[in-house]
Structures are given as structure tokens and as C-alpha cells.
C-alpha positions in Angstrom: 63.0 189.0 94.4 66.6 188.4 94.8 65.7 187.2 98.2 62.9 184.6 97.1 65.4 183.2 94.5 68.0 182.8 96.9 66.0 181.3 99.2 64.5 178.6 96.4 68.3 178.0 95.5 69.2 177.1 99.0 66.4 174.9 99.3 67.6 172.9 96.0 71.2 173.2 97.2 69.9 171.5 100.5 68.1 168.8 98.6 71.0 168.0 96.7 73.3 167.8 99.5 70.6 165.5 101.5 70.3 163.4 98.3 74.2 163.1 98.0 74.5 162.4 101.5 72.0 159.7 101.2 73.7 158.0 98.5 77.0 158.0 100.4 75.5 156.4 103.2 73.5 153.7 101.4 76.4 152.5 98.9 79.0 151.8 101.5 76.1 149.6 103.2 75.5 147.9 99.9 79.2 147.1 99.5 79.4 145.7 103.1 76.5 143.4 102.4 78.0 142.0 99.3 81.4 141.5 100.7 79.9 139.9 103.8 77.9 137.8 101.3 80.9 136.7 99.4 82.7 136.1 102.8 79.7 133.6 103.6 79.8 131.8 100.5 83.4 131.0 100.6 83.0 130.0 104.1 80.1 127.7 103.2 82.6 126.2 100.4 85.1 125.4 103.0 82.9 123.6 105.5 84.5 120.4 106.4 87.8 121.3 105.2 90.8 121.3 107.6 94.2 123.3 107.5 96.4 120.6 108.3 100.1 121.3 109.2 102.4 118.3 109.2 105.5 118.8 111.6 108.5 116.5 110.2 108.1 115.8 106.7 110.0 112.6 106.1 108.6 109.4 104.9 105.9 109.1 107.3 104.8 112.4 107.1 104.7 112.3 103.1 102.7 109.0 103.6 100.2 110.9 105.7 99.9 113.8 103.5 98.4 112.0 100.4 95.2 111.0 101.9 94.9 114.5 103.8 95.1 116.0 100.3 92.9 113.4 98.6 90.2 114.0 101.1 90.2 117.8 99.9 92.2 119.4 103.2 94.5 122.1 103.0 97.9 120.7 103.9 100.9 122.6 105.0 104.5 120.9 105.8 107.3 121.9 107.8 110.9 120.1 108.2 114.6 120.8 108.9 115.3 119.3 105.5 114.1 120.9 102.3 111.3 118.8 100.9 109.7 121.5 98.9 109.7 119.5 95.7 108.1 116.6 97.0 105.5 118.7 98.6 104.5 120.6 95.6 104.3 117.1 93.8 102.0 116.2 96.5 99.8 119.3 96.6 101.4 120.4 99.8 102.7 123.9 100.7 106.4 123.6 102.2 107.4 126.0 104.9 111.1 125.8 106.1 110.4 128.4 108.5 107.7 127.6 111.2 106.9 131.0 112.1 105.6 131.2 108.4 103.7 128.2 109.0 102.1 129.4 111.8 101.1 132.5 110.0 98.7 130.2 108.1 96.6 129.5 111.1 96.2 125.8 110.7 93.5 124.1 112.6 95.2 120.8 113.3 99.1 120.4 113.9 100.4 116.9 113.4 103.8 115.9 114.8 105.4 113.4 112.5 108.9 113.4 114.2 110.9 110.4 115.6 110.2 109.4 119.2 113.5 110.6 120.6 113.1 114.0 119.0 109.4 114.8 119.8 110.2 116.8 123.1 112.6 119.1 121.6 110.7 119.7 118.4 107.6 120.4 120.3 109.4 122.8 122.7 111.1 124.7 119.5 107.7 125.5 118.0 106.5 129.2 118.2 103.2 127.8 119.6 102.7 131.5 120.8 102.1 132.5 117.1 98.9 130.6 117.2 95.9 133.2 117.6 93.2 130.6 118.7 92.9 127.0 120.1 94.3 124.4 118.0 94.1 120.6 117.9 97.7 119.0 118.3 98.0 115.2 117.2 100.9 112.8 117.6 101.3 109.7 115.3 103.9 108.0 117.7 104.5 104.2 118.2 104.3 105.1 121.8 101.6 106.6 123.7 102.2 107.6 127.3 105.1 109.4 126.3 103.7 112.0 123.9 100.6 112.4 126.0 102.7 113.4 129.0 104.9 115.9 127.1 101.9 117.4 125.5 100.0 118.0 128.7 103.3 119.6 130.2 104.1 121.8 127.4 101.0 123.1 125.6 98.6 125.8 126.9 95.3 124.2 128.3 93.3 126.0 125.5 95.0 123.6 123.1 93.3 120.1 122.2 95.2 116.9 122.4 94.6 113.8 120.5 97.1 110.9 120.6 97.0 108.5 117.5 99.0 105.7 116.4 98.3 104.3 113.0 99.3 100.7 113.1 100.9 100.7 109.7 103.2 102.8 107.7 104.5 103.2 104.2 105.3 99.7 103.4 102.5 97.9 105.0 99.9 100.5 104.0 101.2 101.2 100.6 98.4 99.6 98.7 95.4 100.1 101.0 94.6 101.0 104.6 91.5 99.1 104.6 91.0 97.2 108.0 94.4 98.4 109.2 94.0 99.4 112.8 94.0 103.3 113.8 94.5 103.9 117.6 93.5 107.0 119.1 92.8 108.5 122.4 91.1 111.9 123.0 93.1 113.2 125.7 91.9 116.7 125.9 89.0 118.1 123.8 87.7 121.2 124.9 83.9 122.1 124.8 82.1 123.4 122.1 80.6 122.0 118.9 83.3 123.6 116.9 86.1 121.8 118.6 84.4 118.3 118.8 83.5 118.7 115.1 87.2 119.7 114.3 88.4 116.4 115.8 85.9 114.3 114.3 86.5 115.7 110.9 90.4 114.7 111.4 89.5 111.2 112.3 86.9 110.9 109.7 90.0 111.1 107.0 91.1 107.4 108.3 87.4 106.3 108.4 87.0 107.0 104.7 90.3 105.3 104.1 88.5 102.2 105.8 90.7 101.7 108.7 89.8 100.0 111.9 89.2 102.5 114.5 90.3 101.5 117.8 89.6 103.8 120.6 91.8 103.3 123.7 93.8 105.0 126.3 97.4 105.4 125.9 98.4 103.0 129.0 96.2 100.2 127.3 98.0 101.1 124.0 101.4 100.7 125.3 100.7 97.5 127.2 99.4 95.9 124.0 102.1 97.3 121.9 105.0 96.1 124.1 103.7 92.3 123.6 103.0 92.9 119.6 104.8 95.9 118.0 108.0 95.7 120.1 108.1 91.8 120.0 107.6 92.0 116.2 110.5 94.4 115.7 113.0 92.4 118.0 112.2 89.2 116.4 112.8 90.8 112.7 116.1 92.7 113.8 117.2 89.2 115.3 116.8 87.5 112.1 118.3 90.3 110.2 121.4 89.8 112.1 121.6 86.2 110.7 121.5 87.6 107.2 118.7 85.3 105.9 118.5 84.7 102.3 115.9 83.1 99.8 116.4 79.6 98.9 115.2 77.7 95.7 113.0 75.5 98.4 111.5 78.4 100.6 108.5 77.5 102.4 105.6 79.8 103.3 106.6 80.2 107.0 110.2 81.0 105.7 108.9 83.5 103.3 106.9 85.2 106.4 110.1 85.5 108.2 111.9 87.1 105.0 108.9 89.6 104.7 109.3 90.5 108.7 113.1 91.4 108.4 112.1 93.4 105.3 109.6 95.3 107.0 111.3 96.0 110.2 114.7 96.6 108.5 112.7 99.3 106.6 112.5 101.4 110.0 115.1 103.3 111.5 116.8 102.1 114.4 115.7 105.1 116.3 112.0 103.8 116.0 113.1 100.7 117.4 115.3 102.2 120.4 112.3 104.4 120.9 110.0 101.4 121.5 112.2 100.3 124.1 113.1 103.5 125.9 109.9 105.1 126.0 107.6 102.4 126.6 107.8 100.9 130.4 106.3 97.6 129.4 109.0 96.8 126.5 111.9 96.1 129.0 109.6 93.4 130.8 108.7 91.9 127.3 112.5 91.8 126.3 113.5 90.0 129.7 110.2 87.3 129.3 111.9 87.0 125.6 115.3 86.1 126.6 113.9 83.7 129.2 111.6 82.1 126.8 114.7 81.4 124.6 116.8 80.0 127.5 113.8 77.7 128.4 113.4 76.5 124.8 117.1 75.5 124.8 116.7 73.7 128.0 114.1 71.7 126.7 116.0 70.9 123.4 119.0 69.8 125.4 116.8 67.8 127.7 115.7 65.6 124.8 119.4 65.1 123.9 120.2 64.2 127.4 117.4 61.5 127.3 119.3 59.9 124.1 122.8 59.7 126.2 120.9 58.1 129.0 119.3 55.6 126.5 122.7 54.6 125.0 124.7 54.6 128.5 122.1 52.8 130.5 119.9 51.0 127.8 116.8 52.7 128.8 115.0 56.0 128.5 113.9 58.2 131.0 110.3 57.8 132.4 107.8 59.8 130.3 106.7 61.8 133.4 110.0 63.0 134.0 110.7 64.3 130.5 111.6 68.2 130.7 108.7 70.0 129.1 108.9 73.7 128.0 107.0 75.7 130.7 105.1 78.8 129.2 106.0 81.8 130.9 103.6 84.1 132.7 101.8 86.9 131.0 103.8 90.5 131.2 103.4 92.2 134.6 103.1 88.9 136.7 106.1 87.6 138.5 108.4 85.0 137.4 107.9 81.9 139.3 111.1 81.0 141.6 113.1 77.7 140.2 112.9 74.7 142.3 116.1 72.8 143.4 115.4 70.1 140.9 115.1 72.6 138.3 118.5 74.2 139.3 120.3 70.8 139.3 118.8 70.0 136.1 119.9 73.6 134.6 123.5 72.9 135.5 123.4 69.2 133.9 121.8 70.8 130.8 124.5 73.5 130.6 127.1 71.1 130.8 125.8 69.3 127.7 124.9 72.3 125.9 128.4 73.7 126.4 129.7 70.5 124.3 126.5 69.4 122.2 128.5 70.7 119.1 130.7 67.8 118.9 128.1 65.1 119.4 127.6 63.0 116.0 125.6 60.3 115.0 127.1 57.1 113.4 124.6 54.4 112.3 122.5 53.8 115.4 125.4 54.8 117.7 125.9 58.3 119.5 129.5 59.3 119.9 130.0 62.1 122.4 133.2 63.7 123.4 133.2 66.1 126.5 135.7 66.6 129.4 133.5 64.4 131.5 132.1 61.5 129.2 134.1 59.8 126.4 131.9 57.1 124.4 133.3 54.8 121.7 
């Protein structure tokens, strides 16, 4: 009897153990499935959202952060200066230590530094802390320079997108509509996730209604030297004149005042970088100087004609009048001056050196120089 009871109790005990074991093995699986479902649900909610890290959170970095946040992306920022208060007001998480920033594993790193500090800043970043491939983006006003630096410094498993928003906090303060955004997909790895990532980043500027322009970095620098660099140069030259508004401003003069305001608001480091890091800029500076000299020669050539009329009673033949010659495009050789042009230049220089003492009284021109005295 005792044996039968022991046998049945042992059977019940075995069944209890099996049922308990079954519950133990089933319950963790259920929890695992629930956890996996929650993870999938949170991931589906984040589809289309990027983690964007802005390195260099000055005026331009703050300017770009606003649409990034507005489009629903998660934005981090790092800078040597403490911009934590400004970052908080914009909905941006600020990190003074780049190591802490990279612990957040951003998808996109946007360099918003000055041109001259791009290389040292990039080399100082702890990119080894990034645990997966990332997309590096620059927003500099020159393109060949950051492209070469990125290719030299970044490992091959990082993607590279070179961009240039052709506007800034002043010109784009009201809207980005129809403002040019230039980009070059320098190196984008294979895979749908990597192409989708760069497309999502570019989509930010498309949604802001920018005019999207895809071109190579070399093409950009060639165009920019003849447009942006010349614009900044003229603006800074006019700034030296200390122009002021007058009660009789024309529309053209107001345009010049606006040009001075826009260019003067940018740092001189930007202007210096446009010259030093764009090989086409120096040639444009030479062409600008030659164009100004040619214009002065044409102007003084007309003054020389007035002198001849008073001295000899007749004007020069129309065919001999000096006309400003347009300079060739950048990249083409300048024509060598002819012997007649050299002689004319010497005559014009003699006139231009003393033109400031020439005055008109009635219909007579009184001219005072070392060579000619008219009374």
C-alpha cells in the first residue's frame, strides 16, 4: 500500500514539475515576443526620422537646426562655445564633449565650421567611437577642398555628401523658396538603407522648397568664383567707402547698400576662405583688377578727346575712340597688349595722374599739368 501511494505521489509530483517547467519556458517567450513587438512598434514610429549631429553650432549651425527640428528629426549639436541655452530653445540636445555626442550614434554628421578650421576640427573628432557607417555632410562655400579632406580622413565605410546652401541667415531669414541648394553625392555606399538616408536628408531642403542643384564639386567652385567671390569682393570694396543712405537714393544705390550689409555680416574668415580654398578665385581677382583698369583707361580716353578738341579744334575720328574691351572668361589667356595700346596707355597714365586739377569754366577747359598749361 505504501508503495502504491508513494508511486502515485511521485507521479503527481512529476506532473507538477513538468507543468511548472512548461510555464517557466512559455512565460519568458511571451515576454520576449512582447518586447520584440514594442521594439518594432517604436521603430515603425521612427521611420523617416534621422539623428542629425551638427558640429559647429554658431549662427549657421543654428540656422540649419531650425528646419531639421521642424521636419521632425532628432538634432544634436556640439561646439567649443557653450550654446546649451540656445540649443534648448530650439529643441536641440547640446553636447560640449564630442565623445558624449557620438555615444548617441547619429545617422548624419553635419560640419558647420569655418573653411579654415574644417580640417583640424574633422581630425579632432573621435570618429572611432561611431559604431556603424555614417553620413558626413559639409555646408562650406567651397567644395573641392572639403571633398578632398573627407576622402583623406574618413574611413571608406563612411558616406560623403558635399553641399552648399547658396543662402544664409540673412538672405534666407524669411523663406528658402527658390534658393539654390547645391549638392554632390561624393561617396554613397551600396544598400537601400544608405541611399534612403541621404535621400531623407536632401528631402529636408526639398520640403523647404529650395531649388535643388546637383553638380560636381569642381563645377561648383568654377561657378562660385565668378559669382559668390566677386559678389563678396565688390561688397567689401564698397564697405571701405563707408556708403551712407541719402534722401535721394535710387533703386540701384539701395541695391548696393543691401549688398554691403549682406557681405559685411559674414566673417572675414569666410571671405578669406573663398580666396584661399578655391583655385579659381585668384584668377577672378586678377580679372576684376584688369577690368577696373580698362574702365579707367576708357574714361580717361574720353577726357583725352576733350583735350584734343580744345587744342586742335576737332575731335578724334570715331573709329579711333577707345572702347572698353571685354575680358575673356576665366580660364582663357588674356590677350597681349599691342604697341599702339602700350603708347596709348602711357599717354592715358600721364593724363590720369593729373586729371584731378582739370576744371571747366563755361565752354573752356583749364588743364594744369607738368607738360601742358592751358589758359
